C-alpha positions as CSV (number, residue, x, y, z in Angstrom):
1,M,62.7,86.9,91.5
2,S,60.1,84.8,93.3
3,S,59.2,81.6,91.6
4,V,55.6,82.8,91.4
5,I,56.5,84.8,88.3
6,A,55.9,82.6,85.3
7,T,54.2,82.7,81.9
8,R,50.5,82.9,82.2
9,G,48.9,82.2,78.8
10,N,49.2,84.3,75.7
11,A,49.2,88.1,75.9
12,D,45.9,88.6,74.2
13,E,44.1,86.3,76.7
14,R,45.7,88.1,79.6
15,T,45.2,91.7,78.4
16,N,41.5,91.0,77.7
17,A,40.9,89.6,81.2
18,P,38.8,91.7,83.5
19,A,40.7,94.4,85.4
20,S,41.3,94.0,89.1
21,T,39.3,96.4,91.2
22,T,40.6,95.7,94.7
23,A,44.1,95.7,96.3
24,P,44.9,92.3,97.8
25,R,46.1,92.2,101.4
26,A,47.5,89.5,103.6
27,A,45.8,88.7,106.9
28,S,48.3,91.1,108.6
29,G,47.2,93.9,106.4
30,Q,50.6,94.0,104.6
31,L,50.6,93.4,100.9
32,T,52.5,90.3,99.8
33,F,54.3,90.1,96.5
34,E,52.5,86.9,95.5
35,E,49.1,88.5,96.0
36,V,50.0,91.6,94.1
37,Y,51.4,89.6,91.2
38,A,48.4,87.3,91.0
39,A,45.9,90.1,91.2
40,R,47.6,92.7,89.0
41,F,49.7,90.9,86.4
42,N,47.0,91.2,83.7
43,D,46.5,94.9,84.6
44,V,50.2,95.6,84.2
45,L,50.2,93.8,80.8
46,R,47.3,96.0,79.7
47,W,49.0,99.2,80.8
48,I,52.3,98.2,79.1
49,R,50.4,97.7,75.8
50,A,48.5,101.0,76.3
51,L,51.9,102.8,76.9
52,G,53.3,101.6,73.6
53,G,55.0,98.4,74.5
54,L,55.1,95.9,71.6
55,D,53.2,92.7,71.9
56,A,56.5,90.8,71.5
57,D,57.9,92.6,74.5
58,L,54.9,92.4,76.9
59,D,56.1,89.5,79.0
60,D,59.6,90.8,79.3
61,L,58.5,94.2,80.3
62,A,56.0,92.8,82.8
63,Q,58.8,90.7,84.4
64,E,60.9,93.8,84.7
65,V,58.0,95.6,86.3
66,F,57.5,92.9,88.9
67,L,61.2,92.6,89.7
68,I,61.0,96.2,90.8
69,V,57.7,95.6,92.6
70,E,59.3,92.7,94.6
71,R,62.2,94.9,95.6
72,K,60.2,98.0,96.5
73,L,57.0,96.5,98.0
74,P,58.2,96.5,101.6
75,G,58.5,100.3,101.3
76,F,55.0,100.8,99.7
77,D,52.9,103.0,101.9
78,G,49.7,101.0,101.2
79,G,48.0,103.8,99.3
80,N,46.9,103.7,95.7
81,L,48.3,100.4,94.5
82,G,47.2,100.8,90.9
83,A,48.8,104.2,90.6
84,W,52.0,102.9,92.1
85,L,52.2,99.9,89.7
86,Y,51.2,102.1,86.7
87,K,54.1,104.5,87.4
88,I,56.5,101.6,87.6
89,A,55.1,100.2,84.3
90,R,55.3,103.6,82.6
91,N,58.9,104.1,83.7
92,Q,59.9,100.6,82.5
93,V,58.3,101.1,79.0
94,K,60.1,104.5,78.7
95,D,63.4,103.0,79.8
96,H,62.9,100.1,77.4
97,K,62.3,102.4,74.4
98,R,65.3,104.5,75.4
99,R,67.6,101.5,75.5
100,A,66.3,100.2,72.2
101,W,66.7,103.5,70.5
102,V,70.4,103.8,71.6
103,R,71.2,100.2,70.8
104,L,69.6,100.3,67.4
105,L,71.5,103.5,66.6
106,F,74.9,102.0,67.4
107,T,74.4,98.4,66.2
108,G,71.6,98.5,63.7
109,R,69.8,95.8,65.5
110,P,67.5,95.7,68.5
111,Q,68.3,93.8,71.7
112,S,67.1,90.2,71.5
113,S,64.2,89.2,73.7
114,D,66.3,86.4,75.1
115,A,68.9,88.8,76.4
116,R,66.2,91.1,77.9
117,A,64.6,88.2,79.7
118,V,67.7,87.5,81.8
119,P,68.1,89.7,84.8
120,L,71.2,91.8,84.8
121,H,72.7,90.3,87.9
122,I,72.8,86.8,86.3
123,Q,73.7,87.7,82.7
124,P,77.1,86.5,81.6
125,V,80.1,88.7,82.6
126,P,81.3,90.6,79.6
127,T,84.5,89.6,78.0
128,P,87.5,92.0,78.1
129,H,86.7,92.8,74.4
130,E,83.0,93.5,75.2
131,A,84.0,95.6,78.2
132,L,86.4,97.6,76.0
133,E,83.7,98.2,73.4
134,H,81.4,99.5,76.2
135,V,84.0,101.9,77.4
136,E,84.7,103.1,73.9
137,I,81.0,103.7,73.2
138,L,80.7,105.7,76.4
139,A,83.7,107.8,75.5
140,F,82.3,108.4,72.0
141,V,78.9,109.4,73.4
142,S,80.6,111.8,75.8
143,Q,82.5,113.4,72.9
144,I,79.3,114.0,71.0
145,L,77.5,115.4,74.1
146,N,80.4,117.8,74.8
147,R,79.9,119.3,71.3
148,L,76.2,120.2,72.0
149,P,75.2,123.6,73.4
150,V,74.7,123.3,77.2
151,Q,70.9,123.6,77.0
152,Q,70.6,120.9,74.4
153,R,73.0,118.7,76.2
154,S,71.1,119.0,79.5
155,A,67.8,118.2,77.7
156,F,69.2,115.2,76.0
157,V,71.0,113.8,79.1
158,L,68.1,114.4,81.5
159,F,65.5,112.8,79.1
160,E,67.4,110.1,77.3
161,I,69.8,109.0,80.0
162,E,68.5,110.0,83.4
163,G,64.8,109.3,82.5
164,Y,63.2,112.6,83.4
165,S,60.0,113.6,81.6
166,G,59.7,116.7,79.5
167,E,57.5,118.3,82.1
168,E,60.0,117.5,84.9
169,I,62.9,119.0,82.8
170,A,60.8,122.1,82.1
171,E,60.2,122.6,85.9
172,L,63.9,122.0,86.7
173,E,65.1,124.6,84.1
174,D,62.1,126.9,84.6
175,V,61.3,127.0,80.9
176,P,58.1,126.1,78.9
177,V,57.8,122.4,78.1
178,N,57.7,123.2,74.4
179,T,61.2,124.7,74.8
180,V,62.4,121.4,76.2
181,W,60.9,119.4,73.3
182,T,62.6,121.8,70.8
183,R,66.0,121.4,72.5
184,L,65.6,117.7,72.7
185,H,64.6,117.4,69.0
186,I,67.7,119.4,67.9
187,A,70.0,117.5,70.2
188,R,68.7,114.1,69.0
189,K,69.1,115.2,65.3
190,T,72.7,116.4,66.0
191,F,73.5,113.2,67.9
192,V,72.3,111.0,65.1
193,Q,74.2,113.0,62.5
194,H,77.4,112.5,64.5
195,V,76.8,108.8,64.8
196,Q,76.0,108.4,61.1
197,R,79.1,110.5,60.1
198,A,81.3,108.3,62.3
199,R,79.7,105.1,60.8
200,T,80.4,106.4,57.3
201,K,84.0,107.0,58.1
202,G,84.4,103.7,59.9
203,N,85.0,105.4,63.2
204,L,82.0,104.1,65.1
205,P,83.0,102.1,68.2
């Protein structure tokens, strides 16, 4: 990531700063990452908090948002910058909660903030043992999912793994959104029961 991304005071000071009202542009008319970051960082923090991000995770989530912004900015159409950034922030908060939910279920502990702060491409390469554990967990999850009815499985996979919203799933499957939530609720409950049963028997990967 560009060196411009750095800690900028405490979260309370930044989320209480005035919101930006204009989209910055370089002399050429093309948005630059540095300008977007400087003008919108506090806005992104504010949105992350509003979307349910914990105060302890604000900086990590903001860094993840701007990693994506830096990568995708050349393709930005120059339209509503705020809406574009908000969508990225919303997706990152959702993904973060999803990862935390699954990790907590299997390990009983959340991912450390230090681990989250390191971009994936420079995190240590897993040891053969860690890689084997990952494969075993994936196989275990697949076994549980294969036991679910097709409609519950699709709701669970689309929402928890693929990142679709309930409304998007409802549109894809041509069902009321409440039906999606019901299927997802039952699938989650069944999934957790299988994990807890395996943990009790000592069979959890």
